[in-house]
FISELO-222987 format. One record per residue: residue number from 1; residue in three letters; x, y, z of N, C-alpha, C in turn. Coordinates in pm, whole numbers, plus 50000, padded with zeros to 5 digits. Example, Ala and Ser with C-alpha at 12.3 -4.5 7.8 and 13.67 -1.06 7.14 Angstrom:
2
{nr=1, rest=ala, n.east=51319, n.north=49431, n.up=50780, ca.east=51230, ca.north=49550, ca.up=50780, c.east=51320, c.north=49670, c.up=50780}
{nr=2, rest=ser, n.east=51285, n.north=49775, n.up=50708, ca.east=51367, ca.north=49894, ca.up=50714, c.east=51290, c.north=50003, c.up=50787}
This chain:
79
{nr=1, rest=met, n.east=48776, n.north=51523, n.up=49945, ca.east=48830, ca.north=51630, ca.up=50028, c.east=48906, c.north=51570, c.up=50146}
{nr=2, rest=arg, n.east=49024, n.north=51619, n.up=50168, ca.east=49111, ca.north=51567, ca.up=50274, c.east=49068, c.north=51622, c.up=50410}
{nr=3, rest=pro, n.east=49034, n.north=51532, n.up=50505, ca.east=48999, ca.north=51579, ca.up=50639, c.east=49121, c.north=51637, c.up=50710}
{nr=4, rest=lys, n.east=49099, n.north=51733, n.up=50796, ca.east=49209, ca.north=51796, ca.up=50869, c.east=49282, c.north=51697, c.up=50959}
{nr=5, rest=asn, n.east=49211, n.north=51597, n.up=51008, ca.east=49272, ca.north=51501, ca.up=51100, c.east=49322, c.north=51374, c.up=51028}
{nr=6, rest=phe, n.east=49337, n.north=51379, n.up=50895, ca.east=49385, ca.north=51262, ca.up=50822, c.east=49524, c.north=51224, c.up=50870}
{nr=7, rest=asn, n.east=49545, n.north=51095, n.up=50891, ca.east=49673, ca.north=51043, ca.up=50937, c.east=49715, c.north=50930, c.up=50843}
{nr=8, rest=val, n.east=49822, n.north=50952, n.up=50769, ca.east=49867, ca.north=50852, ca.up=50672, c.east=49906, c.north=50721, c.up=50741}
{nr=9, rest=his, n.east=49952, n.north=50728, n.up=50866, ca.east=49991, ca.north=50607, ca.up=50939, c.east=49869, c.north=50519, c.up=50970}
{nr=10, rest=asp, n.east=49754, n.north=50581, n.up=50993, ca.east=49630, ca.north=50504, ca.up=51010, c.east=49595, c.north=50432, c.up=50880}
{nr=11, rest=leu, n.east=49611, n.north=50501, n.up=50768, ca.east=49585, ca.north=50440, ca.up=50638, c.east=49676, c.north=50321, c.up=50617}
{nr=12, rest=ile, n.east=49804, n.north=50338, n.up=50645, ca.east=49902, ca.north=50230, ca.up=50629, c.east=49864, c.north=50111, c.up=50716}
{nr=13, rest=ser, n.east=49827, n.north=50138, n.up=50839, ca.east=49787, ca.north=50032, ca.up=50933, c.east=49667, c.north=49954, c.up=50881}
{nr=14, rest=asn, n.east=49571, n.north=50026, n.up=50824, ca.east=49451, ca.north=49961, ca.up=50771, c.east=49478, c.north=49881, c.up=50645}
{nr=15, rest=leu, n.east=49570, n.north=49929, n.up=50561, ca.east=49603, ca.north=49858, ca.up=50437, c.east=49688, c.north=49735, c.up=50461}
{nr=16, rest=asn, n.east=49786, n.north=49746, n.up=50550, ca.east=49882, ca.north=49637, ca.up=50571, c.east=49811, c.north=49508, c.up=50612}
{nr=17, rest=gly, n.east=49838, n.north=49402, n.up=50539, ca.east=49776, ca.north=49273, ca.up=50568, c.east=49638, c.north=49257, c.up=50506}
{nr=18, rest=ser, n.east=49600, n.north=49349, n.up=50418, ca.east=49470, ca.north=49340, ca.up=50352, c.east=49488, c.north=49340, c.up=50201}
{nr=19, rest=cys, n.east=49380, n.north=49315, n.up=50132, ca.east=49382, ca.north=49326, ca.up=49985, c.east=49291, c.north=49441, c.up=49942}
{nr=20, rest=asn, n.east=49266, n.north=49534, n.up=50033, ca.east=49182, ca.north=49650, ca.up=50002, c.east=49260, c.north=49751, c.up=49919}
{nr=21, rest=thr, n.east=49187, n.north=49834, n.up=49848, ca.east=49251, ca.north=49942, ca.up=49774, c.east=49270, c.north=50062, c.up=49865}
{nr=22, rest=ile, n.east=49354, n.north=50154, n.up=49823, ca.east=49374, ca.north=50277, ca.up=49899, c.east=49242, c.north=50350, c.up=49914}
{nr=23, rest=asn, n.east=49167, n.north=50361, n.up=49805, ca.east=49039, ca.north=50432, ca.up=49812, c.east=48942, c.north=50369, c.up=49910}
{nr=24, rest=glu, n.east=48945, n.north=50237, n.up=49924, ca.east=48855, ca.north=50170, ca.up=50020, c.east=48888, c.north=50207, c.up=50164}
{nr=25, rest=glu, n.east=49013, n.north=50241, n.up=50191, ca.east=49056, ca.north=50268, ca.up=50329, c.east=49064, c.north=50417, c.up=50363}
{nr=26, rest=leu, n.east=49042, n.north=50502, n.up=50265, ca.east=49045, ca.north=50646, ca.up=50293, c.east=48917, c.north=50690, c.up=50362}
{nr=27, rest=pro, n.east=48923, n.north=50797, n.up=50441, ca.east=48803, ca.north=50849, ca.up=50507, c.east=48697, c.north=50891, c.up=50405}
{nr=28, rest=tyr, n.east=48573, n.north=50890, n.up=50448, ca.east=48461, ca.north=50927, ca.up=50363, c.east=48487, c.north=51063, c.up=50297}
{nr=29, rest=gly, n.east=48464, n.north=51069, n.up=50169, ca.east=48479, ca.north=51193, ca.up=50095, c.east=48619, c.north=51219, c.up=50042}
{nr=30, rest=met, n.east=48715, n.north=51138, n.up=50082, ca.east=48853, ca.north=51156, ca.up=50037, c.east=48882, c.north=51050, c.up=49932}
{nr=31, rest=asp, n.east=48961, n.north=51085, n.up=49830, ca.east=49005, ca.north=50984, ca.up=49735, c.east=49155, c.north=50995, c.up=49714}
{nr=32, rest=glu, n.east=49209, n.north=50904, n.up=49638, ca.east=49353, ca.north=50891, ca.up=49625, c.east=49421, c.north=51020, c.up=49575}
{nr=33, rest=glu, n.east=49351, n.north=51098, n.up=49496, ca.east=49408, ca.north=51224, ca.up=49446, c.east=49433, c.north=51325, c.up=49558}
{nr=34, rest=asp, n.east=49367, n.north=51305, n.up=49673, ca.east=49385, ca.north=51395, ca.up=49787, c.east=49512, c.north=51365, c.up=49866}
{nr=35, rest=leu, n.east=49579, n.north=51255, n.up=49837, ca.east=49704, ca.north=51223, ca.up=49906, c.east=49814, c.north=51317, c.up=49856}
{nr=36, rest=thr, n.east=49895, n.north=51364, n.up=49947, ca.east=50007, ca.north=51450, ca.up=49910, c.east=50126, c.north=51365, c.up=49866}
{nr=37, rest=glu, n.east=50224, n.north=51429, n.up=49807, ca.east=50348, ca.north=51357, ca.up=49770, c.east=50415, c.north=51301, c.up=49895}
{nr=38, rest=glu, n.east=50406, n.north=51375, n.up=50004, ca.east=50462, ca.north=51326, ca.up=50130, c.east=50389, c.north=51201, c.up=50178}
{nr=39, rest=asp, n.east=50256, n.north=51201, n.up=50169, ca.east=50178, ca.north=51082, ca.up=50205, c.east=50223, c.north=50962, c.up=50121}
{nr=40, rest=arg, n.east=50234, n.north=50983, n.up=49991, ca.east=50273, ca.north=50875, ca.up=49900, c.east=50413, c.north=50823, c.up=49932}
{nr=41, rest=ala, n.east=50503, n.north=50914, n.up=49967, ca.east=50639, ca.north=50873, ca.up=50002, c.east=50639, c.north=50787, c.up=50128}
{nr=42, rest=val, n.east=50562, n.north=50827, n.up=50229, ca.east=50554, ca.north=50749, ca.up=50353, c.east=50495, c.north=50611, c.up=50324}
{nr=43, rest=ile, n.east=50392, n.north=50604, n.up=50244, ca.east=50333, ca.north=50475, ca.up=50207, c.east=50436, c.north=50388, c.up=50138}
{nr=44, rest=asn, n.east=50503, n.north=50444, n.up=50037, ca.east=50599, ca.north=50367, ca.up=49958, c.east=50723, c.north=50324, c.up=50036}
{nr=45, rest=glu, n.east=50754, n.north=50394, n.up=50144, ca.east=50867, ca.north=50358, ca.up=50229, c.east=50829, c.north=50257, c.up=50336}
{nr=46, rest=thr, n.east=50699, n.north=50234, n.up=50354, ca.east=50652, ca.north=50151, ca.up=50464, c.east=50589, c.north=50020, c.up=50419}
{nr=47, rest=ile, n.east=50502, n.north=50027, n.up=50318, ca.east=50432, ca.north=49908, ca.up=50270, c.east=50432, c.north=49907, c.up=50117}
{nr=48, rest=phe, n.east=50396, n.north=49792, n.up=50062, ca.east=50380, ca.north=49781, ca.up=49917, c.east=50267, c.north=49685, c.up=49887}
{nr=49, rest=glu, n.east=50209, n.north=49700, n.up=49767, ca.east=50105, ca.north=49610, ca.up=49722, c.east=50168, c.north=49510, c.up=49627}
{nr=50, rest=cys, n.east=50154, n.north=49381, n.up=49657, ca.east=50210, ca.north=49276, ca.up=49574, c.east=50143, c.north=49279, c.up=49437}
{nr=51, rest=asp, n.east=50225, n.north=49285, n.up=49332, ca.east=50172, ca.north=49291, ca.up=49196, c.east=50107, c.north=49160, c.up=49153}
{nr=52, rest=thr, n.east=50133, n.north=49051, n.up=49225, ca.east=50076, ca.north=48922, ca.up=49189, c.east=49946, c.north=48893, c.up=49265}
{nr=53, rest=cys, n.east=49951, n.north=48900, n.up=49398, ca.east=49834, ca.north=48860, ca.up=49477, c.east=49746, c.north=48979, c.up=49519}
{nr=54, rest=gly, n.east=49800, n.north=49102, n.up=49514, ca.east=49721, ca.north=49220, ca.up=49547, c.east=49711, c.north=49251, c.up=49695}
{nr=55, rest=trp, n.east=49782, n.north=49179, n.up=49781, ca.east=49782, ca.north=49206, ca.up=49925, c.east=49891, c.north=49307, c.up=49958}
{nr=56, rest=trp, n.east=49871, n.north=49382, n.up=50066, ca.east=49968, ca.north=49480, ca.up=50114, c.east=50058, c.north=49417, c.up=50219}
{nr=57, rest=tyr, n.east=50190, n.north=49445, n.up=50209, ca.east=50290, ca.north=49388, ca.up=50299, c.east=50387, c.north=49496, c.up=50345}
{nr=58, rest=asp, n.east=50458, n.north=49468, n.up=50457, ca.east=50567, ca.north=49554, ca.up=50500, c.east=50672, c.north=49556, c.up=50389}
{nr=59, rest=ile, n.east=50738, n.north=49668, n.up=50374, ca.east=50835, ca.north=49687, ca.up=50266, c.east=50948, c.north=49584, c.up=50273}
{nr=60, rest=glu, n.east=50979, n.north=49536, n.up=50393, ca.east=51087, ca.north=49438, ca.up=50408, c.east=51055, c.north=49305, c.up=50338}
{nr=61, rest=glu, n.east=50929, n.north=49281, n.up=50309, ca.east=50888, ca.north=49156, ca.up=50243, c.east=50886, c.north=49168, c.up=50091}
{nr=62, rest=met, n.east=50929, n.north=49282, n.up=50038, ca.east=50924, ca.north=49303, ca.up=49893, c.east=51038, c.north=49230, c.up=49824}
{nr=63, rest=asn, n.east=51003, n.north=49160, n.up=49717, ca.east=51097, ca.north=49091, ca.up=49630, c.east=51069, c.north=49137, c.up=49488}
{nr=64, rest=glu, n.east=51163, n.north=49112, n.up=49400, ca.east=51142, ca.north=49143, ca.up=49258, c.east=51121, c.north=49013, c.up=49182}
{nr=65, rest=ser, n.east=51016, n.north=49009, n.up=49102, ca.east=50988, ca.north=48890, ca.up=49022, c.east=51082, c.north=48886, c.up=48903}
{nr=66, rest=glu, n.east=51081, n.north=48775, n.up=48833, ca.east=51163, ca.north=48763, ca.up=48713, c.east=51124, c.north=48867, c.up=48609}
{nr=67, rest=gly, n.east=50999, n.north=48911, n.up=48612, ca.east=50951, ca.north=49012, ca.up=48520, c.east=50970, c.north=49155, c.up=48569}
{nr=68, rest=gly, n.east=51033, n.north=49172, n.up=48688, ca.east=51060, ca.north=49304, ca.up=48740, c.east=50950, c.north=49364, c.up=48824}
{nr=69, rest=glu, n.east=50847, n.north=49285, n.up=48860, ca.east=50738, ca.north=49335, ca.up=48943, c.east=50774, c.north=49322, c.up=49090}
{nr=70, rest=asn, n.east=50709, n.north=49404, n.up=49174, ca.east=50725, ca.north=49394, ca.up=49319, c.east=50629, c.north=49290, c.up=49371}
{nr=71, rest=ile, n.east=50685, n.north=49184, n.up=49430, ca.east=50601, ca.north=49075, ca.up=49479, c.east=50640, c.north=49037, c.up=49622}
{nr=72, rest=cys, n.east=50545, n.north=48973, n.up=49691, ca.east=50568, ca.north=48929, ca.up=49828, c.east=50650, c.north=48799, c.up=49829}
{nr=73, rest=ser, n.east=50696, n.north=48763, n.up=49946, ca.east=50777, ca.north=48641, ca.up=49961, c.east=50700, c.north=48516, c.up=49920}
{nr=74, rest=asp, n.east=50571, n.north=48510, n.up=49955, ca.east=50492, ca.north=48392, ca.up=49919, c.east=50484, c.north=48375, c.up=49768}
{nr=75, rest=cys, n.east=50460, n.north=48484, n.up=49697, ca.east=50451, ca.north=48477, ca.up=49550, c.east=50588, c.north=48449, c.up=49490}
{nr=76, rest=lys, n.east=50693, n.north=48502, n.up=49550, ca.east=50830, ca.north=48476, ca.up=49502, c.east=50861, c.north=48328, c.up=49513}
{nr=77, rest=asn, n.east=50822, n.north=48266, n.up=49625, ca.east=50848, ca.north=48123, ca.up=49646, c.east=50766, c.north=48037, c.up=49552}
{nr=78, rest=ser, n.east=50657, n.north=48091, n.up=49499, ca.east=50571, ca.north=48015, ca.up=49407, c.east=50617, c.north=48024, c.up=49262}
{nr=79, rest=glu, n.east=50714, n.north=48111, n.up=49235, ca.east=50761, ca.north=48129, ca.up=49096, c.east=50831, c.north=48005, c.up=49045}
């Protein structure tokens, strides 16, 4: 259940620089299905989860791997 005071920017702040899942950072009782399309859009415009290492980064650090995955600069340099 989505709390009335849920703030997607707090979620983004908690995820960025971590390898936690979205569900791990959501408030108690809330799960990923409770996110709105607007929440998802804000997340996708701000941060991304590296498909290789699983850490969350600012969107500016997103690269595309040779296989077409979204990866961080560190993983791109390791290819």
